[in-house]
C-alpha positions in Angstrom: 158.7 -199.2 -40.1 156.4 -201.7 -38.5 155.0 -198.9 -36.1 154.3 -196.6 -39.0 152.4 -199.2 -40.9 150.4 -200.0 -37.7 149.3 -196.4 -37.3 148.5 -196.1 -41.0 146.1 -199.1 -40.9 144.7 -197.9 -37.5 143.8 -194.7 -39.2 142.2 -196.4 -42.0 140.1 -198.5 -39.5 138.9 -195.4 -37.7 137.8 -193.7 -41.0 135.9 -196.9 -42.0 134.2 -197.0 -38.7 133.0 -193.4 -38.9 131.8 -193.9 -42.4 129.7 -197.0 -41.4 128.4 -194.9 -38.4 127.2 -192.1 -40.7 125.4 -194.6 -42.8 123.6 -196.4 -39.9 119.9 -195.7 -39.0 119.4 -192.7 -36.7 117.8 -194.9 -33.9 121.0 -196.8 -33.3 123.6 -194.3 -31.9 125.2 -195.4 -28.7 124.4 -193.6 -25.5 128.0 -192.6 -25.1 127.8 -190.2 -28.2 125.5 -187.8 -26.4 127.7 -186.7 -23.7 130.8 -186.5 -25.9 129.1 -184.4 -28.5 126.6 -182.1 -26.7 124.1 -180.1 -28.8 125.3 -176.6 -29.9 122.3 -175.3 -31.6 121.2 -172.9 -28.7 124.8 -171.6 -28.4 125.3 -171.1 -32.0 123.1 -168.0 -32.4 123.7 -165.9 -29.2 123.4 -162.7 -31.3 119.9 -163.6 -32.6 117.4 -163.1 -29.8 113.8 -163.7 -30.4 111.9 -160.5 -31.2 110.1 -160.7 -27.9 113.3 -160.6 -26.1 114.0 -157.0 -27.1 113.0 -154.6 -24.3 112.1 -151.1 -25.4 112.2 -148.1 -23.2 108.6 -147.2 -22.2 107.3 -144.2 -24.2 106.8 -141.1 -22.1 103.1 -140.1 -21.6 101.8 -137.3 -23.6 102.8 -133.9 -22.0 99.8 -132.4 -20.2 98.8 -128.9 -21.3 98.9 -126.2 -18.6 95.7 -124.4 -17.9 95.4 -121.8 -15.0 91.8 -121.7 -13.6 90.1 -119.6 -10.9 87.3 -120.3 -8.7 85.3 -118.6 -5.8 84.9 -119.9 -2.2 81.3 -121.3 -2.8 80.0 -124.8 -2.7 78.5 -124.5 -6.2 82.0 -123.9 -7.6 83.5 -127.0 -5.9 83.3 -129.0 -9.2 86.5 -127.5 -10.3 88.6 -128.9 -7.3 86.7 -132.1 -7.7 87.7 -132.4 -11.3 91.2 -132.0 -10.3 91.2 -134.5 -7.4 89.4 -137.2 -9.4 91.8 -136.9 -12.2 89.2 -135.8 -14.9 91.4 -133.0 -16.2 94.4 -135.3 -16.5 92.2 -137.8 -18.5 91.7 -135.0 -20.9 95.3 -134.2 -21.2 95.2 -131.0 -19.0 97.5 -129.9 -16.2 95.1 -127.6 -14.4 96.4 -125.3 -11.7 93.9 -123.8 -9.5 94.2 -120.2 -8.3 91.9 -119.0 -5.4 89.5 -119.4 -4.0 88.7 -115.7 -4.6 86.3 -114.0 -2.2 83.9 -113.0 -5.1 83.6 -113.2 -8.8 84.7 -109.7 -9.1 88.0 -110.5 -7.6 88.2 -113.5 -10.0 87.6 -111.4 -13.0 90.3 -109.0 -12.1 92.7 -112.0 -12.1 91.5 -113.1 -15.4 91.9 -109.6 -16.9 95.4 -109.6 -15.3 96.3 -112.8 -17.1 96.8 -114.7 -13.9 94.1 -117.3 -15.0 92.8 -118.5 -18.4 89.5 -119.7 -17.4 87.1 -118.8 -14.5 83.8 -119.5 -13.0 81.6 -116.5 -12.4 78.0 -115.3 -12.6 76.5 -111.9 -12.2 79.8 -110.0 -12.1 80.3 -111.0 -15.7 77.6 -108.5 -16.8 79.3 -105.7 -15.3 82.6 -106.5 -16.6 81.4 -106.9 -20.2 79.5 -103.5 -20.1 82.9 -102.1 -18.9 84.6 -103.4 -22.0 86.0 -106.8 -21.0 85.7 -109.3 -23.9 84.3 -112.2 -22.1 82.6 -115.3 -23.6 80.3 -117.7 -21.8 81.4 -121.4 -22.4 79.3 -123.5 -20.2 77.4 -123.6 -16.8 79.1 -124.4 -13.5 75.7 -123.9 -11.9 72.2 -123.1 -13.3 69.7 -124.7 -15.5 69.1 -125.4 -19.2 65.5 -126.2 -18.3 64.1 -123.6 -15.9 63.8 -119.7 -16.1 64.3 -119.3 -12.4 66.4 -121.5 -10.0 68.2 -120.3 -7.0 68.4 -123.3 -4.5 71.9 -122.3 -3.4 70.9 -118.9 -2.2 69.4 -118.1 1.1 68.7 -115.2 3.6 69.6 -115.7 7.3 68.5 -113.2 10.0 69.8 -112.7 13.5 67.7 -113.3 16.5 65.1 -110.6 17.4 65.6 -109.0 13.9 61.8 -108.9 13.4 62.2 -110.1 9.7 59.5 -112.6 8.7 59.9 -114.7 5.7 56.0 -114.8 5.2 55.9 -111.1 5.2 58.8 -109.6 3.3 57.7 -106.1 4.0 59.4 -106.6 7.4 62.6 -106.0 5.6 61.9 -102.4 5.3 64.6 -100.4 7.2 66.8 -103.3 7.9 70.6 -103.7 7.3 71.3 -106.6 4.9 74.7 -107.9 4.1 75.3 -108.7 0.4 78.2 -108.8 -1.9 77.6 -105.8 -4.3 77.7 -106.7 -7.9 77.4 -110.5 -7.2 74.5 -113.1 -7.4 73.7 -112.3 -3.7 73.1 -108.7 -4.7 70.9 -109.8 -7.4 69.0 -112.1 -5.2 68.3 -109.3 -2.6 67.0 -107.2 -5.5 64.7 -110.0 -6.5 63.4 -110.5 -3.0 62.8 -106.7 -2.6 60.9 -106.4 -5.8 58.7 -109.3 -4.7 58.0 -107.6 -1.4 57.2 -104.4 -3.3 60.2 -102.6 -1.9 63.3 -101.0 -3.5 66.9 -100.9 -2.6 66.2 -97.5 -1.0 63.9 -99.1 1.6 66.8 -101.1 3.1 70.5 -100.6 3.8 72.6 -103.0 1.7 76.0 -103.5 3.4 78.8 -104.6 1.0 80.2 -107.7 2.9 82.4 -110.6 1.8 80.5 -113.9 2.3 83.1 -115.3 4.7 82.6 -112.3 6.9 78.8 -112.1 7.0 78.3 -114.5 10.0 80.5 -112.4 12.2 78.6 -109.2 11.0 75.3 -110.9 12.0 76.6 -112.1 15.3 78.0 -108.7 16.3 74.7 -106.9 15.3 76.4 -105.1 12.5 73.6 -106.4 10.0 70.1 -107.6 10.6 70.2 -110.2 7.9 72.6 -111.7 5.3 72.1 -112.9 1.8 74.7 -115.1 0.1 75.3 -118.5 -1.6 76.2 -121.8 0.2 77.9 -122.8 2.3 77.9 -119.4 4.1 74.2 -119.3 5.1 74.6 -122.8 6.6 77.7 -121.6 8.4 75.8 -118.8 9.9 73.0 -121.1 11.2 75.6 -123.3 12.9 77.8 -120.5 14.3 75.4 -117.6 15.2 73.2 -118.6 18.2 69.6 -117.8 17.5 70.0 -117.1 13.8 67.3 -118.5 11.6 66.6 -119.0 7.9 64.2 -116.4 6.4 64.3 -117.6 2.8 65.9 -120.5 0.8 65.7 -120.3 -2.9 62.2 -119.5 -4.0 62.6 -118.8 -7.7 63.2 -115.0 -7.0 66.0 -114.9 -9.7 67.4 -116.8 -12.6 70.5 -118.3 -11.1 73.4 -117.9 -13.4 76.9 -119.2 -13.2 79.3 -119.7 -16.1 82.6 -121.1 -17.1 84.1 -118.0 -18.9 87.2 -116.9 -20.7 88.5 -114.1 -22.8 87.3 -114.3 -26.4 90.9 -114.1 -28.0 92.3 -116.8 -25.6 89.3 -119.0 -26.3 89.6 -118.7 -30.0 93.1 -119.6 -29.9 92.6 -122.7 -27.8 89.4 -124.5 -29.0 90.6 -128.0 -28.1 91.6 -126.9 -24.6 88.1 -125.4 -24.1 86.4 -128.7 -25.1 88.6 -130.9 -22.9 88.1 -128.4 -20.0 84.4 -128.6 -20.4 84.4 -132.3 -20.8 86.3 -132.7 -17.5 83.9 -130.3 -15.7 80.8 -132.3 -17.0 82.5 -135.5 -15.7 82.8 -133.8 -12.2 79.2 -132.7 -12.3 78.0 -136.1 -13.1 80.1 -137.6 -10.3 78.8 -135.0 -7.8 75.1 -135.7 -8.8 75.9 -139.4 -8.1 78.1 -139.0 -5.1 76.9 -136.0 -3.0 78.3 -137.1 0.3 81.8 -137.8 -1.0 81.6 -134.4 -2.9 81.0 -132.8 0.4 84.1 -134.5 1.9 86.2 -133.0 -0.9 84.6 -129.6 -0.3 85.7 -129.6 3.4 89.3 -130.0 2.2 89.1 -127.1 -0.2 86.9 -124.6 1.7 88.9 -123.4 4.8 86.9 -123.8 8.0 83.9 -125.7 6.4 82.5 -128.2 8.7 81.6 -131.7 7.3 78.0 -131.4 8.5 77.7 -127.9 6.8 79.1 -129.2 3.6 76.9 -132.2 3.5 73.9 -130.0 3.9 74.9 -127.5 1.3 75.7 -130.2 -1.2 72.0 -131.3 -1.1 71.1 -127.9 -2.8 74.1 -127.7 -5.0 73.4 -130.9 -6.9 70.0 -129.5 -7.9 71.9 -127.0 -10.2 74.5 -129.0 -11.7 73.5 -128.7 -15.4 76.4 -127.8 -17.6 74.4 -127.6 -20.7 73.4 -124.6 -22.8 69.9 -123.9 -24.2 67.7 -120.9 -24.9 66.7 -121.0 -21.2 70.3 -119.9 -20.2 70.2 -117.0 -22.7 66.8 -116.0 -21.1 68.2 -116.2 -17.5 70.9 -113.9 -18.4 68.5 -111.5 -20.1 66.1 -111.5 -17.2 68.8 -110.9 -14.6 70.5 -108.0 -16.5 67.0 -106.3 -17.0 66.3 -106.4 -13.3 69.8 -105.1 -12.4 69.4 -102.3 -15.1 65.9 -101.5 -13.8 67.1 -100.8 -10.2 70.1 -99.0 -11.4 72.7 -101.6 -10.3 74.1 -101.5 -13.8 74.0 -98.8 -16.7 72.7 -100.4 -19.8 72.5 -104.0 -21.1 74.5 -106.3 -23.3 73.4 -108.3 -26.3 73.4 -111.9 -24.8 73.7 -113.6 -28.1 77.2 -112.1 -28.6 78.5 -113.3 -25.3 77.3 -116.8 -25.3 79.7 -119.2 -27.3 77.8 -122.4 -27.2 79.7 -124.6 -29.8 82.1 -126.0 -27.3 79.6 -127.4 -24.8 77.5 -128.5 -27.7 80.3 -130.6 -28.9 80.6 -132.2 -25.4 77.0 -132.9 -25.4 77.2 -134.6 -28.7 80.3 -136.6 -28.1 79.6 -137.6 -24.5 75.9 -137.9 -24.0 76.6 -140.2 -21.1 77.8 -137.3 -19.0 74.4 -135.8 -18.9 72.3 -138.8 -18.1 69.6 -138.3 -15.4 69.4 -134.6 -16.2 65.8 -133.3 -17.0 65.5 -133.1 -21.0 65.9 -129.6 -22.5 62.3 -128.3 -23.3 61.3 -128.6 -27.0 62.0 -125.4 -28.8 64.7 -124.4 -26.3 67.5 -126.5 -28.0 70.4 -124.6 -29.7 70.4 -126.0 -33.2 72.2 -124.8 -36.4 71.0 -121.4 -37.2 69.7 -120.7 -33.7 68.7 -117.2 -32.9 67.7 -116.2 -29.5 64.2 -115.0 -29.0 63.3 -114.0 -25.5 59.5 -114.2 -26.0 59.8 -117.7 -27.4 62.2 -118.9 -24.8 59.8 -117.6 -22.0 57.1 -119.8 -23.6 59.1 -123.0 -23.7 61.4 -122.8 -20.6 59.8 -124.0 -17.3 
C-alpha cells in the first residue's frame, strides 16, 4: 500500500512540474530540453515540397518544317548552303534539305517540276520554262539588283592562248567557237556581247557545254573561248596555262537570278515562303559582311573549288547580293527576254507582271529592315507600293 501511494504522489509531482514549466518564460528552458525534444517541423511535411522543387520535363522544341531546295553549282548560289550551315533556316523553323548542286538551272527546273524540290534558285531558264507552260512565280533575288538595269559582275569570258580574241575589239570573236550553256545566263551574256560587237549568233559557233567542263574544252582546243558564271572562269584561269580574261562583267546584260517556286505550292505555304526568304536574306547580309568566311564555306560545297579561286570569286559575288524586289527587277527580266526573243533563242515573251510575286519579300523587307542595311537605296519611283503597275518606260527612267 505504501508503494502505491508513493507512485501516486510521484506522478502528481511530475504533473505539477510540467505545468509550472509550461507557464515559465520562453527564455528559461534548460539546455537539456533541446536534445531530448528535437524540432520536427521540417519532417512533418515531407509530402509538401516547395513549388520550385518540382522538376518538369523540358518541353520539346517546335518541330521544324521540311523544305526541299535546289541550287546550281555557282558561287552566286552559295547563299543557300550558307543559310543552312549558319543555322538561319533553323532559326526560322525550317528543316531545309539541299538537293544538288545541279549543273544548270534547266536541270534544277526539271527537278522542281518532278516534285523533287519545293523551292529553287534559277535565272534565265525560268523564261523558257514559263513559255512552255510551267507555272512558276518569282519570290526574291538570289543575285541581281533592285537598283541597276544592268549588272553582270559574276560573268566572264576566258580565251585560250593564241585564240586571237581581243577584249578591246570584240569583232575578233567572229568565226570562233565559244562554250556556253544554252538557255542559261551564260547564253544570254554571249548574246549581249555579240550584239555589242555588231555580230550575231550566226557569226560564231556556240558550243553547248556544262560550266564544269568548259576549262577542259578550252585546254584541249575544243573551243576558243568560254563564257560562264563564277567560279568557273577563275577556275579556267588557274588550270589552263596561257588562258586569259577577255571580259568581266561590263553591263552587257541585266543579270537575273530568282528564288522560285510553283504557284500552287507557294499559295499553299505562304508562311514557309516568308521564313525561307528571311533566312536567305540573313545569309546574304552575312556574306556581304564576311566574304572570306563565305569563300571558305563555298570550298566545302563546290567540289574541286580551290580556296584562292573561291576568295577571288566572292569579291564579285557580294556586289550582286540584293534580295529585294523593285521595278528594276521587272525591267531586267523584260530586257533580257526581249533580247532572247530578238535573236530567236526563245519564241515569244511572257507578261513579267504575272510571274513576279513580290508580297513575300516585301513583308521581309518591312519586318526585318536590318537585313538590308548597307545596300544602296531603291531609286525613287522604282519602289513596289500598293497598287503598283509595272511600266517599262518609267522603270527605265528611274533605274540606274
